[in-house]
KOLMAR-585169 format. One record per residue: residue number from 1; chain; x, y, z of N, C-alpha, C, CB in turn. Coordinates in Angstrom, 2 decimals. Last residue first. Glycine has a CB too. Layout:
REM KOLMAR-585169
   num   chaine    n_east   n_north      n_up   ca_east   ca_north     ca_up    c_east   c_north      c_up   cb_east   cb_north     cb_up
   NUM        A         X         Y         Z         X          Y         Z         X         Y         Z         X          Y         Z
...
//
This chain:
REM KOLMAR-585169
   num   chaine    n_east   n_north      n_up   ca_east   ca_north     ca_up    c_east   c_north      c_up   cb_east   cb_north     cb_up
   191        A    -56.28   -210.95     67.45    -55.21    -211.38     68.39    -55.62   -211.56     69.74    -54.14    -210.47     68.41
   190        A    -57.80   -210.15     65.14    -58.28    -211.23     66.13    -57.18   -211.74     67.10    -58.82    -212.47     65.33
   189        A    -57.15   -208.58     63.05    -57.62    -207.95     64.28    -58.26   -208.99     65.24    -58.64    -206.83     63.94
   188        A    -55.94   -209.47     60.83    -57.36    -209.51     60.80    -57.97   -208.98     62.11    -57.81    -210.92     60.52
   187        A    -53.26   -209.09     61.65    -53.70    -208.43     60.42    -55.28   -208.43     60.31    -53.05    -209.16     59.17
   186        A    -53.19   -210.88     63.80    -52.99    -209.50     64.04    -53.50   -208.66     62.83    -51.50    -209.24     64.32
   185        A    -53.39   -213.34     62.44    -54.47    -212.88     63.43    -54.33   -211.38     63.70    -54.36    -213.69     64.85
   184        A    -51.10   -213.30     60.86    -52.41    -213.35     60.27    -53.55   -212.92     61.17    -52.67    -214.70     59.80
   183        A    -49.06   -213.31     62.94    -49.24    -212.11     62.02    -50.58   -212.10     61.33    -48.14    -212.08     60.93
   182        A    -49.65   -215.87     64.04    -49.76    -214.58     64.89    -49.92   -213.31     64.01    -48.44    -214.39     65.82
   181        A    -49.02   -217.45     61.93    -50.38    -217.46     62.41    -50.65   -216.23     63.24    -50.65    -218.72     63.22
   180        A    -46.32   -216.83     61.70    -47.16    -216.63     60.59    -48.62   -216.54     61.03    -46.96    -217.73     59.59
   179        A    -45.36   -217.85     64.16    -45.28    -216.45     63.84    -46.10   -216.04     62.67    -43.91    -216.09     63.60
   178        A    -45.97   -220.62     63.87    -46.59    -219.82     64.91    -46.54   -218.33     64.65    -45.94    -220.11     66.21
   177        A    -44.24   -221.22     61.69    -45.69    -221.41     61.62    -46.40   -220.57     62.61    -46.05    -222.84     61.83
   176        A    -41.73   -220.69     62.81    -42.10    -219.94     61.63    -43.67   -220.08     61.44    -41.28    -220.49     60.35
   175        A    -41.73   -222.57     64.96    -41.75    -221.18     65.24    -42.14   -220.32     64.07    -40.46    -220.77     65.72
   174        A    -41.68   -224.95     63.42    -42.78    -224.69     64.33    -42.85   -223.19     64.70    -42.62    -225.56     65.60
   173        A    -39.30   -224.61     62.06    -40.50    -224.73     61.25    -41.71   -224.49     62.23    -40.58    -226.19     60.52
   172        A    -37.46   -224.70     64.28    -37.53    -223.49     63.36    -38.80   -223.50     62.62    -36.35    -223.46     62.35
   171        A    -37.80   -227.17     65.35    -38.34    -226.02     66.09    -38.38   -224.75     65.20    -37.48    -225.76     67.36
   170        A    -38.76   -229.46     62.75    -37.76    -228.72     63.56    -38.46   -227.58     64.39    -36.63    -228.10     62.62
   169        A    -40.69   -230.73     61.51    -39.44    -231.36     61.40    -38.45   -230.65     62.40    -38.95    -231.31     59.91
   168        A    -43.86   -230.89     63.11    -42.86    -230.15     62.35    -41.54   -230.91     62.52    -42.73    -228.63     62.85
   167        A    -45.58   -232.10     64.86    -46.12    -231.77     63.50    -45.05   -231.20     62.60    -47.28    -230.75     63.60
   166        A    -46.06   -234.14     67.76    -45.20    -233.48     66.82    -45.83   -233.31     65.39    -43.93    -234.25     66.73
   165        A    -47.59   -235.50     69.49    -48.05    -234.19     69.15    -47.18   -233.53     68.18    -48.17    -233.37     70.34
   164        A    -47.61   -237.93     71.01    -47.75    -237.96     69.58    -48.20   -236.65     69.00    -48.69    -239.01     69.20
   163        A    -46.94   -237.78     73.67    -48.25    -237.60     73.30    -48.52   -237.57     71.83    -48.69    -236.45     73.87
   162        A    -44.13   -238.10     73.94    -45.03    -239.00     74.69    -46.47   -238.96     74.08    -45.07    -238.60     76.22
   161        A    -42.26   -237.95     70.83    -42.90    -237.34     71.99    -43.81   -238.32     72.67    -43.67    -236.11     71.60
   160        A    -41.02   -238.78     68.59    -40.67    -239.53     69.76    -41.22   -238.93     70.99    -39.22    -239.65     69.88
   159        A    -41.65   -238.95     65.34    -42.22    -238.34     66.55    -41.90   -239.26     67.75    -43.78    -238.12     66.40
   158        A    -39.45   -238.42     62.82    -39.91    -239.48     63.70    -40.37   -238.78     64.97    -38.79    -240.57     63.98
   157        A    -39.82   -236.65     59.66    -39.39    -236.79     61.03    -39.97   -238.01     61.70    -39.75    -235.58     61.80
   156        A    -38.98   -234.87     56.58    -39.75    -235.91     57.40    -39.13   -236.00     58.78    -39.73    -237.38     56.69
   155        A    -39.71   -231.84     54.86    -38.71    -232.77     55.55    -39.50   -233.71     56.44    -37.60    -231.96     56.43
   154        A    -41.00   -229.90     53.46    -41.39    -231.33     53.20    -40.39   -232.33     53.85    -41.46    -231.60     51.63
   153        A    -42.11   -226.62     53.50    -41.16    -227.60     54.09    -41.82   -229.05     53.91    -40.85    -227.24     55.70
   152        A    -44.08   -224.59     52.94    -42.73    -224.68     52.30    -41.68   -225.55     52.99    -42.16    -223.31     52.19
   151        A    -45.54   -224.52     56.15    -45.52    -224.12     54.75    -44.14   -224.19     54.19    -46.08    -222.74     54.58
   150        A    -45.26   -227.54     58.17    -44.97    -226.08     57.93    -45.12   -225.81     56.43    -43.49    -225.69     58.42
   149        A    -45.47   -230.20     58.65    -46.69    -229.49     58.30    -46.47   -228.01     58.09    -47.71    -229.70     59.35
   148        A    -43.23   -232.80     57.66    -43.40    -231.48     58.37    -44.66   -230.73     57.83    -42.10    -230.55     58.17
   147        A    -44.41   -235.99     57.99    -43.84    -235.08     57.11    -44.26   -233.64     57.60    -44.29    -235.40     55.65
   146        A    -43.82   -238.80     60.15    -44.41    -237.65     59.71    -43.69   -236.90     58.67    -44.63    -236.87     60.75
   145        A    -44.52   -241.54     62.24    -43.81    -241.13     61.02    -44.48   -239.89     60.41    -43.80    -242.31     59.98
   144        A    -46.39   -242.04     64.13    -45.12    -241.48     64.63    -44.15   -241.13     63.41    -44.42    -242.54     65.63
   143        A    -48.40   -243.49     63.17    -48.65    -242.08     63.31    -47.34   -241.41     63.79    -49.85    -241.82     64.32
   142        A    -47.69   -246.05     63.58    -47.43    -245.48     62.22    -47.63   -243.95     62.21    -48.39    -246.13     61.16
   141        A    -47.81   -247.60     65.80    -47.06    -246.36     65.87    -46.87   -245.76     64.54    -45.74    -246.57     66.51
   140        A    -48.57   -250.23     66.25    -49.68    -249.16     66.30    -49.01   -247.78     66.28    -50.63    -249.30     67.65
   139        A    -46.60   -251.94     63.79    -47.01    -251.62     65.17    -48.18   -250.55     65.10    -45.73    -251.04     66.03
   138        A    -45.69   -252.23     61.33    -46.21    -253.46     61.92    -46.68   -253.21     63.35    -45.14    -254.57     61.90
   137        A    -44.49   -249.83     60.77    -45.76    -250.14     60.11    -46.47   -251.34     60.73    -45.52    -250.41     58.64
   136        A    -42.13   -250.22     62.20    -43.06    -249.14     62.56    -44.44   -249.41     62.01    -42.56    -247.79     62.06
   135        A    -40.91   -252.31     60.87    -41.35    -252.51     62.33    -42.25   -251.42     62.80    -40.13    -252.57     63.28
   134        A    -40.47   -251.04     58.43    -41.42    -252.19     58.45    -41.87   -252.47     59.96    -40.71    -253.52     57.79
   133        A    -38.59   -249.15     59.25    -39.95    -248.70     58.70    -40.93   -249.83     58.82    -39.86    -248.24     57.19
   132        A    -36.51   -250.94     59.80    -37.07    -249.99     60.80    -38.46   -249.52     60.45    -36.17    -248.77     60.95
   131        A    -36.13   -252.04     57.30    -36.61    -252.88     58.40    -37.17   -251.98     59.53    -35.45    -253.81     58.95
   130        A    -35.12   -249.84     55.92    -36.34    -250.46     55.49    -37.01   -251.30     56.61    -36.06    -251.33     54.27
   129        A    -32.76   -249.40     57.39    -33.77    -248.30     57.31    -35.12   -248.91     56.94    -33.35    -247.18     56.25
   128        A    -31.36   -251.81     56.87    -31.69    -251.41     58.25    -32.78   -250.33     58.27    -30.43    -250.90     58.98
   127        A    -31.10   -251.68     54.08    -31.83    -252.84     54.73    -32.27   -252.46     56.14    -30.90    -254.14     54.79
   126        A    -29.49   -249.38     53.83    -30.78    -249.46     53.27    -31.66   -250.52     53.83    -30.66    -249.66     51.89
   125        A    -27.20   -250.16     55.18    -27.95    -249.05     55.64    -29.37   -249.03     55.05    -27.22    -247.79     55.31
   124        A    -26.41   -252.36     53.52    -26.60    -252.50     54.93    -27.51   -251.45     55.52    -25.30    -252.47     55.62
   123        A    -26.05   -251.03     51.07    -27.11    -252.03     51.14    -27.40   -252.27     52.65    -26.68    -253.38     50.39
   122        A    -23.90   -249.38     51.77    -25.17    -248.72     51.29    -26.31   -249.78     51.37    -25.01    -248.17     49.75
   121        A    -21.84   -251.04     52.60    -22.48    -250.15     53.54    -23.81   -249.53     53.07    -21.54    -249.08     53.85
   120        A    -22.57   -254.31     51.26    -21.92    -253.11     51.16    -22.60   -252.09     52.27    -22.03    -252.59     49.64
   119        A    -22.51   -257.42     53.13    -23.24    -256.44     52.30    -22.44   -255.12     52.28    -24.72    -256.20     52.87
   118        A    -21.59   -259.49     54.65    -20.78    -258.96     53.49    -21.43   -257.98     52.67    -20.36    -260.01     52.61
   117        A    -23.57   -259.97     56.57    -22.23    -259.57     56.97    -21.34   -259.01     55.86    -21.56    -260.73     57.55
   116        A    -26.78   -258.64     55.67    -25.79    -259.62     55.67    -24.34   -259.15     56.08    -25.77    -260.19     54.34
   115        A    -29.07   -256.97     57.96    -28.34    -257.15     56.71    -27.26   -258.26     56.81    -27.68    -255.82     56.30
   114        A    -29.85   -256.09     60.41    -30.93    -256.43     59.42    -30.31   -256.72     58.04    -31.99    -255.23     59.30
   113        A    -28.84   -257.10     63.71    -28.61    -256.42     62.41    -29.65   -256.91     61.43    -27.16    -256.70     61.86
   112        A    -28.86   -256.85     67.08    -29.59    -257.32     65.96    -29.29   -256.46     64.73    -31.07    -257.33     66.27
   111        A    -26.06   -257.63     69.18    -26.93    -256.66     68.52    -27.66   -257.22     67.31    -26.12    -255.48     68.09
   110        A    -24.67   -258.51     72.31    -25.21    -259.01     71.01    -26.16   -257.90     70.49    -26.00    -260.45     71.19
   109        A    -22.25   -256.16     73.61    -23.38    -257.16     73.70    -23.84   -257.49     72.33    -24.59    -256.62     74.54
   108        A    -18.63   -256.31     73.29    -20.01    -255.68     73.11    -21.06   -256.65     73.31    -20.19    -255.07     71.73
   107        A    -16.14   -257.40     73.01    -16.51    -256.72     74.26    -17.83   -255.97     74.18    -15.43    -255.75     74.65
   106        A    -16.36   -257.43     69.51    -15.54    -257.66     70.68    -15.96   -256.88     71.84    -14.18    -257.38     70.40
   105        A    -19.73   -257.67     68.49    -18.44    -257.13     68.27    -17.68   -257.40     69.51    -18.46    -255.66     67.93
   104        A    -22.12   -259.90     67.34    -21.48    -259.40     68.51    -20.14   -258.92     68.24    -21.44    -260.39     69.54
   103        A    -25.33   -260.19     65.88    -23.88    -260.06     65.70    -23.31   -259.49     67.00    -23.52    -259.14     64.45
   102        A    -28.09   -261.88     64.58    -27.44    -261.35     65.75    -25.94   -261.33     65.51    -27.79    -262.17     66.99
   101        A    -30.22   -260.84     61.90    -29.23    -261.75     62.46    -28.55   -261.03     63.62    -28.19    -262.22     61.38
   100        A    -32.78   -260.52     59.40    -32.26    -260.28     60.79    -31.17   -261.33     61.08    -33.44    -260.37     61.89
    99        A    -32.49   -259.23     56.22    -32.67    -260.42     57.03    -32.08   -260.23     58.41    -32.04    -261.61     56.35
    98        A    -32.96   -257.77     53.09    -33.00    -257.56     54.57    -33.26   -258.92     55.26    -34.14    -256.51     54.97
    97        A    -32.38   -257.39     50.43    -32.22    -258.69     50.97    -32.17   -258.62     52.51    -30.97    -259.33     50.40
    96        A    -33.03   -255.08     49.17    -31.91    -255.05     50.00    -31.52   -256.40     50.56    -32.13    -254.13     51.05
    95        A    -35.44   -255.81     47.83    -34.36    -255.22     47.05    -33.02   -255.31     47.91    -34.72    -253.68     46.67
    94        A    -37.18   -256.58     49.99    -36.77    -257.51     49.01    -35.48   -257.07     48.19    -37.92    -257.75     48.08
    93        A    -37.34   -254.06     51.26    -36.91    -255.22     52.04    -36.40   -256.29     50.97    -38.14    -255.81     52.99
    92        A    -38.55   -252.48     49.19    -37.14    -252.14     49.70    -36.54   -253.40     50.47    -37.20    -250.81     50.73
    91        A    -41.01   -253.70     49.03    -40.18    -253.65     47.83    -38.67   -253.35     48.28    -40.74    -252.50     46.80
    90        A    -42.04   -253.11     51.54    -41.83    -254.45     51.10    -40.83   -254.59     49.88    -43.17    -255.02     50.74
    89        A    -42.20   -250.32     51.35    -41.26    -250.88     52.24    -41.00   -252.32     51.93    -41.70    -250.73     53.62
    88        A    -44.22   -250.05     49.43    -42.87    -249.49     49.19    -41.86   -250.17     50.02    -42.83    -248.01     49.47
    87        A    -46.35   -251.32     50.76    -45.88    -251.75     49.44    -44.51   -251.29     49.09    -46.80    -251.29     48.40
    86        A    -46.65   -249.67     52.95    -46.22    -251.09     53.13    -45.75   -251.63     51.84    -47.34    -251.97     53.68
    85        A    -47.53   -247.31     51.74    -46.26    -247.34     52.46    -45.77   -248.73     52.61    -46.38    -246.71     53.81
    84        A    -50.05   -248.27     50.85    -49.07    -247.83     49.90    -47.72   -247.84     50.51    -49.38    -246.48     49.39
    83        A    -51.25   -248.74     53.41    -51.06    -249.83     52.43    -50.06   -249.48     51.32    -52.40    -250.18     51.81
    82        A    -51.44   -246.19     54.45    -50.52    -247.12     55.02    -50.25   -248.31     54.15    -51.01    -247.57     56.30
    81        A    -52.19   -243.39     53.89    -52.11    -244.44     52.94    -51.13   -245.53     53.35    -51.73    -243.89     51.62
    80        A    -52.10   -241.00     55.20    -53.10    -241.96     55.60    -53.16   -243.13     54.63    -54.44    -241.31     55.70
    79        A    -50.10   -239.27     54.66    -51.28    -239.07     53.97    -52.43   -240.04     54.31    -50.97    -239.12     52.60
    78        A    -48.05   -240.37     56.12    -48.50    -239.04     56.51    -49.87   -238.76     55.82    -47.41    -237.94     56.10
    77        A    -47.65   -242.71     54.56    -48.13    -242.80     55.92    -48.72   -241.46     56.43    -46.99    -243.25     56.84
    76        A    -46.72   -241.57     52.19    -47.90    -242.32     52.23    -48.46   -242.50     53.60    -47.67    -243.58     51.64
    75        A    -44.37   -240.26     53.15    -45.49    -239.42     52.57    -46.74   -240.21     52.55    -45.18    -238.92     51.11
    74        A    -42.83   -242.44     53.86    -43.14    -241.39     54.85    -44.39   -240.65     54.33    -41.89    -240.39     55.06
    73        A    -42.61   -243.72     51.32    -43.20    -244.40     52.41    -43.66   -243.34     53.50    -42.18    -245.44     53.00
    72        A    -41.20   -241.83     49.82    -42.58    -242.29     49.36    -43.35   -242.92     50.49    -42.47    -243.32     48.18
    71        A    -38.81   -241.79     51.23    -39.69    -240.57     51.21    -41.09   -240.96     50.79    -39.12    -239.48     50.25
    70        A    -37.92   -244.27     50.54    -38.23    -244.00     51.95    -39.12   -242.79     51.99    -36.94    -243.78     52.80
    69        A    -37.25   -243.83     47.87    -38.28    -244.85     48.19    -38.78   -244.58     49.68    -37.66    -246.37     48.03
    68        A    -35.22   -241.92     48.11    -36.42    -241.54     47.36    -37.53   -242.52     47.72    -36.16    -241.53     45.81
    67        A    -33.33   -243.44     49.53    -33.95    -242.19     50.14    -35.20   -241.78     49.47    -33.00    -241.03     50.10
    66        A    -32.68   -245.30     47.61    -33.29    -245.73     48.88    -33.99   -244.55     49.49    -32.24    -246.31     49.87
    65        A    -31.43   -243.68     45.77    -32.71    -244.40     45.34    -33.41   -244.88     46.61    -32.40    -245.68     44.34
    64        A    -29.20   -242.85     47.37    -30.23    -241.86     46.85    -31.52   -242.54     46.44    -29.67    -241.06     45.62
    63        A    -27.93   -245.28     47.73    -28.52    -244.64     48.88    -29.50   -243.45     48.42    -27.36    -244.09     49.83
    62        A    -27.12   -245.76     45.11    -28.00    -246.69     45.73    -28.72   -246.06     46.95    -27.23    -247.91     46.13
    61        A    -25.35   -243.62     44.73    -26.50    -243.70     43.91    -27.58   -244.64     44.47    -26.10    -244.14     42.56
    60        A    -23.30   -244.50     46.53    -24.07    -243.16     46.79    -25.40   -243.13     45.97    -23.15    -241.85     46.37
    59        A    -22.52   -246.76     45.37    -23.21    -246.85     46.70    -23.98   -245.56     46.91    -22.18    -247.10     47.91
    58        A    -21.37   -245.75     43.02    -22.47    -246.71     42.87    -23.23   -246.78     44.23    -21.93    -248.15     42.42
    57        A    -19.29   -244.04     44.05    -20.42    -243.45     43.24    -21.57   -244.48     43.20    -19.94    -243.06     41.73
    56        A    -18.53   -245.28     47.43    -18.24    -244.90     46.04    -19.45   -244.41     45.35    -17.67    -246.05     45.28
    55        A    -17.62   -244.65     50.46    -18.86    -244.71     49.80    -18.58   -244.27     48.30    -19.93    -243.80     50.55
    54        A    -15.71   -246.13     52.73    -15.63    -245.52     51.49    -16.90   -245.70     50.75    -14.52    -246.04     50.74
    53        A    -16.46   -245.68     56.18    -16.45    -246.51     54.98    -16.17   -245.52     53.74    -17.88    -247.32     54.82
    52        A    -16.53   -243.85     58.17    -15.39    -244.77     58.24    -15.31   -245.65     57.01    -15.48    -245.63     59.48
    51        A    -18.90   -242.51     57.84    -17.65    -241.81     57.53    -16.50   -242.79     57.45    -17.35    -240.74     58.57
    50        A    -21.16   -243.74     58.73    -20.72    -244.15     57.45    -19.35   -243.46     57.05    -21.82    -243.84     56.43
    49        A    -21.82   -242.44     61.06    -21.20    -243.75     61.18    -20.68   -244.30     59.86    -22.17    -244.71     61.76
    48        A    -23.29   -240.17     60.26    -21.89    -240.13     60.57    -21.14   -241.43     60.72    -21.74    -239.42     61.74
    47        A    -25.47   -239.60     58.12    -25.20    -240.82     58.85    -23.67   -240.89     59.18    -25.67    -242.08     58.00
    46        A    -25.52   -237.00     57.13    -26.75    -237.67     57.48    -26.53   -238.85     58.39    -27.46    -238.12     56.25
    45        A    -22.83   -236.52     56.53    -23.42    -235.63     57.48    -24.78   -236.30     57.97    -23.65    -234.18     56.83
    44        A    -22.26   -238.52     54.65    -21.52    -238.57     55.87    -22.23   -237.67     56.91    -20.05    -238.13     55.63
    43        A    -24.06   -237.60     52.61    -24.26    -238.96     53.24    -23.54   -239.02     54.50    -23.79    -240.12     52.33
    42        A    -22.83   -235.16     51.93    -24.19    -235.22     52.42    -24.57   -236.52     53.15    -25.10    -235.01     51.29
    41        A    -20.33   -236.03     51.02    -20.37    -235.12     52.22    -21.87   -235.18     52.80    -19.92    -233.55     51.79
    40        A    -21.05   -237.57     48.71    -20.29    -238.15     49.90    -20.47   -237.31     51.20    -18.75    -238.25     49.57
    39        A    -22.64   -235.63     47.16    -23.20    -236.77     47.80    -22.35   -237.39     48.91    -23.49    -237.75     46.80
    38        A    -21.50   -233.53     45.71    -21.90    -233.26     47.09    -22.35   -234.51     47.87    -23.01    -232.25     47.08
    37        A    -21.06   -234.61     43.21    -19.90    -234.21     43.91    -20.26   -233.98     45.46    -19.30    -232.92     43.25
    36        A    -23.80   -235.04     42.39    -22.82    -236.18     42.53    -21.64   -235.83     43.37    -22.32    -236.62     41.16
    35        A    -25.81   -232.92     44.50    -25.30    -233.40     43.20    -24.22   -234.42     43.44    -24.76    -232.24     42.33
    34        A    -28.67   -233.10     46.76    -27.19    -232.90     46.45    -26.76   -233.52     45.10    -26.31    -233.55     47.58
    33        A    -31.70   -231.41     45.98    -30.97    -232.66     46.26    -29.46   -232.48     45.93    -31.58    -233.85     45.43
    32        A    -32.49   -228.18     47.30    -32.12    -229.13     46.22    -31.46   -230.40     46.62    -31.23    -228.47     45.31
    31        A    -34.82   -226.77     48.77    -33.83    -227.67     49.32    -33.46   -228.67     48.12    -34.43    -228.46     50.66
    30        A    -36.13   -223.51     49.25    -35.87    -224.62     48.38    -34.76   -225.48     48.94    -35.52    -224.14     47.00
    29        A    -37.44   -222.86     52.59    -36.58    -222.52     51.47    -36.42   -223.73     50.51    -35.20    -222.04     51.98
    28        A    -38.81   -223.46     54.81    -39.30    -222.34     54.01    -38.47   -221.93     52.85    -39.45    -221.20     54.84
    27        A    -37.56   -225.76     55.76    -37.60    -224.56     56.63    -37.95   -223.25     55.75    -36.17    -224.38     57.39
    26        A    -37.14   -227.03     52.61    -36.75    -227.24     53.98    -36.79   -225.86     54.70    -35.31    -227.92     54.06
    25        A    -38.31   -228.90     49.85    -38.18    -227.59     50.60    -37.88   -227.92     52.06    -39.53    -226.69     50.49
    24        A    -36.62   -230.84     47.56    -37.91    -230.36     47.96    -37.81   -228.95     48.66    -38.56    -231.41     48.90
    23        A    -34.61   -233.83     47.23    -34.89    -232.40     47.02    -36.29   -231.99     47.46    -34.70    -232.06     45.57
    22        A    -32.94   -236.04     49.39    -34.03    -235.80     48.38    -34.27   -234.28     48.39    -35.42    -236.63     48.74
    21        A    -30.86   -236.47     51.22    -30.62    -236.79     49.83    -31.69   -236.58     48.88    -30.27    -238.09     49.72
    20        A    -31.57   -235.59     53.79    -30.26    -235.15     53.20    -30.22   -235.39     51.70    -29.07    -235.89     53.87
    19        A    -34.06   -236.66     54.35    -33.85    -235.16     54.47    -32.63   -234.69     53.83    -33.81    -234.71     55.89
    18        A    -33.60   -239.38     53.97    -34.60    -238.73     53.19    -34.24   -237.21     53.14    -36.04    -239.00     53.79
    17        A    -31.60   -239.82     56.06    -31.35    -240.10     54.52    -32.32   -239.33     53.63    -31.51    -241.68     54.17
    16        A    -33.08   -239.10     58.28    -31.85    -238.42     57.96    -31.55   -238.70     56.45    -30.68    -238.90     58.91
    15        A    -34.98   -241.09     58.27    -35.42    -239.78     58.15    -34.21   -238.89     57.70    -36.04    -239.33     59.48
    14        A    -33.38   -243.37     58.65    -34.20    -243.30     57.47    -34.59   -241.82     57.18    -35.45    -244.19     57.64
    13        A    -32.27   -242.82     61.15    -31.43    -242.95     59.99    -32.16   -242.79     58.67    -30.77    -244.26     60.03
    12        A    -34.60   -242.94     62.62    -33.94    -241.69     62.52    -32.92   -241.69     61.38    -33.27    -241.36     63.82
    11        A    -35.04   -245.73     62.36    -36.02    -244.79     61.81    -35.34   -243.38     61.74    -37.37    -244.74     62.72
    10        A    -32.81   -246.77     63.73    -33.02    -247.05     62.32    -34.03   -246.10     61.69    -33.48    -248.47     62.14
     9        A    -33.35   -245.66     66.34    -32.11    -245.31     65.58    -32.23   -245.53     64.06    -30.93    -246.16     66.09
     8        A    -35.69   -246.95     66.93    -35.71    -245.49     66.78    -34.45   -245.06     66.05    -35.81    -244.78     68.17
     7        A    -34.73   -249.57     67.15    -35.68    -249.25     66.09    -35.71   -247.78     65.89    -37.08    -249.77     66.40
     6        A    -33.06   -249.17     69.47    -32.57    -249.70     68.14    -33.51   -249.41     67.00    -32.37    -251.20     68.20
     5        A    -34.85   -248.32     71.44    -33.75    -247.38     70.91    -33.19   -247.93     69.59    -32.54    -247.22     71.99
     4        A    -38.28   -249.09     70.72    -37.08    -249.30     71.44    -35.95   -248.54     70.75    -36.77    -250.80     71.54
     3        A    -40.98   -246.76     70.43    -40.07    -247.74     69.89    -38.91   -247.96     70.70    -39.64    -247.37     68.61
     2        A    -43.13   -246.27     73.34    -42.41    -245.77     72.16    -41.55   -247.00     71.61    -41.46    -244.47     72.55
     1        A    -46.36   -246.41     74.75    -45.11    -247.04     74.54    -44.46   -246.45     73.26    -45.29    -248.57     74.45
//
């Protein structure tokens, strides 16, 4: 069983925020965190639905702090420290005031939201991402949250494969790793 599409969307949002707003390495290269001037574009690229909102400096800073906390949770799960991940997620749930409620837009079905109607886009997004991670931690699917296993990459991902086999954030990292392993075998004569 996989997550339902609504939970998967929230988890993908969390991974997108982490990958867009935290520094580290991506696909074998340094990945600096975006600077103040780059934040609006990075946020809009990570979460296109936020393009319709004006994300001011305070909201951008809030989303950066959320992304940093989400990264800690992904890393804790990936390292086998689910209790640490739960502590981080619980802190985020409290900080965002996450609370489930049903909302229906005109001519749309009822949808479950995890934030208040008057919350800012940054708080709404943070609450939704935190709740998505909480639902993942509350299930037997914590192994679906991962950090890329490629050398010089620390981007996070959600494993939506049937067999829980994903180890990389992208095909590029998977191919880079396979090519490096092939070169290593060829150099030692064990191809």
